[in-house]
C-alpha positions, 0 to 999 in steps of 0.5 A, spaced: 441 278 520 434 275 518 430 280 522 434 285 519 433 283 512 425 282 513 425 289 515 429 292 510 435 294 514 441 291 511 445 297 510 449 294 517 452 287 518 451 284 524 458 285 526 457 292 525 451 292 529 454 289 535 460 293 535 456 299 535 452 296 541 459 295 545 462 301 543 456 305 546 455 301 552 460 296 555 462 301 560 467 297 563 470 295 557 471 288 559 468 285 552 462 283 555 455 286 556 451 284 563 444 285 562 444 291 567 449 295 562 445 293 556 439 296 559 442 302 562 446 304 556 440 303 551 436 307 556 441 313 556 442 313 548 436 315 544 439 313 538 441 306 540 434 305 542 432 307 535 437 303 532 435 297 536 428 298 535 428 298 528 433 292 527 429 288 532 422 289 530 418 283 529 412 285 527 414 284 519 416 277 521 410 275 524 406 278 518 411 273 514 409 267 518 402 269 518 401 269 510 405 263 509 
């Protein structure tokens, strides 16, 4: 949530974000994601890759840390 707030992406809660991830890439519907499922799912879904890239961009976090 903190990373999302710093990046200005507060339109989605952490729970909503997590639900989207699981809906799109939990292929065996076991409620768990293996690293393989996650990587494969993100590679196959351009919109999901974009969403993750924007929500976990740490460049603004680093700027905040550097600037005190």
